[in-house]
C-alpha positions in Angstrom: 106.7 74.9 154.3 109.1 76.4 151.8 110.1 72.8 149.6 107.0 72.1 149.7 105.8 76.1 148.1 108.9 75.6 145.9 107.8 72.2 144.6 104.3 73.9 143.7 106.4 77.1 142.3 108.0 74.8 140.3 105.4 72.9 139.0 103.3 75.6 137.9 105.6 76.6 135.9 107.0 73.4 134.4 102.9 72.3 133.4 101.8 74.4 130.0 99.1 76.9 130.4 95.9 75.3 129.4 94.7 77.8 126.9 91.0 76.8 125.0 92.2 76.7 120.7 89.2 77.1 118.2 89.0 76.4 115.0 86.9 76.2 111.7 85.7 74.0 110.2 86.8 74.9 106.2 84.9 72.5 104.2 81.6 70.6 105.5 82.6 67.0 106.9 81.3 64.6 108.6 82.0 63.7 112.6 82.1 60.6 113.4 82.2 59.0 117.3 85.6 57.5 117.5 89.1 58.7 115.7 88.3 56.7 112.4 86.1 56.5 109.1 85.3 53.1 110.4 83.4 54.5 113.7 79.6 55.4 113.1 78.5 58.6 111.3 77.0 61.0 113.0 76.2 64.2 111.0 77.7 66.9 108.4 79.0 70.0 109.9 78.7 72.8 107.5 81.8 75.2 105.7 82.4 77.8 108.7 81.7 76.0 111.9 83.5 77.0 114.6 84.9 74.8 116.8 87.1 74.7 119.9 89.9 71.9 119.4 89.6 69.1 122.2 92.7 66.8 121.2 94.5 65.4 117.9 95.7 61.9 117.8 97.0 60.5 115.0 95.1 63.2 112.2 91.7 63.1 113.8 90.7 65.9 116.1 88.5 65.2 118.9 86.1 68.9 119.1 82.9 70.0 120.6 79.9 72.5 119.3 78.5 75.3 120.0 75.6 73.1 122.0 78.3 70.8 123.7 78.5 68.2 122.1 81.8 66.1 121.3 82.6 64.3 117.9 86.2 63.5 116.0 87.2 65.1 112.9 89.9 64.2 110.2 91.7 67.6 111.5 92.9 68.3 107.7 89.2 70.0 107.8 89.8 72.6 110.3 91.8 75.8 110.2 93.3 77.6 112.1 91.4 80.9 111.1 88.6 81.4 113.6 84.8 82.7 113.5 82.1 82.9 115.8 78.5 81.5 115.8 75.9 82.9 117.0 73.8 82.2 119.9 71.6 84.9 120.6 68.2 84.8 118.8 68.9 87.6 117.3 71.9 90.0 117.8 72.7 92.9 117.1 76.3 94.6 115.2 77.8 98.0 115.7 79.7 100.2 114.6 82.0 100.6 117.6 81.7 98.5 121.0 79.1 100.7 122.0 74.9 99.7 122.8 75.0 103.9 121.8 76.8 102.6 118.7 74.8 102.2 114.9 74.0 99.3 114.1 75.3 97.5 110.3 73.7 94.5 110.6 70.9 91.8 112.2 72.7 88.2 112.7 70.2 85.6 113.1 70.8 82.4 115.6 73.3 80.2 113.8 75.0 82.9 111.5 79.3 82.1 112.0 80.5 85.5 111.6 84.4 85.6 111.2 86.5 86.8 115.0 88.3 89.6 114.4 89.4 90.2 117.7 88.6 90.5 121.0 87.5 94.5 122.1 87.2 96.9 125.7 83.9 96.1 127.1 82.5 92.5 126.6 82.2 92.9 122.6 84.5 91.3 119.7 85.1 92.4 116.0 83.2 90.9 113.6 82.8 90.3 109.4 80.1 88.8 108.1 81.4 86.8 104.7 79.0 89.6 102.4 82.1 92.5 103.8 80.2 94.2 106.5 82.3 94.5 109.7 81.0 95.3 113.9 81.2 94.9 117.2 79.5 92.8 119.4 78.1 91.4 122.5 80.4 88.7 123.9 77.6 87.3 125.3 76.1 86.5 122.1 78.2 84.4 120.5 80.4 81.4 120.5 84.1 80.2 119.6 86.0 83.0 120.5 
């Protein structure tokens, strides 16, 4: 039993942590069904859209979007900067991470916001492309 426990401890230390990685589409790009320009073109993804990085393969990345769809994109179109996308019909971005804080602005579904940091209490600090920043409830966005 001790030996099995020791093996499990060693295996857990040796295995890399499985962390979700997000990227942001840096320029409008075509999504494909395979890691090749010869693959079927699925659709064009717009600049600023957050995606979850699933796997990298020779200049291509398999990504997942906020709706759960999987597709391939040329890795050169992905930036390490982070963005989130509003998933609620409409969300209020507040001055601080508190439901009673003043509303700075509102954002509608599918609006992309720059991710700044995760705050306590289920809030995320974001910035709109026009420069306004504030806090949004984490359950109303995707990509962080």
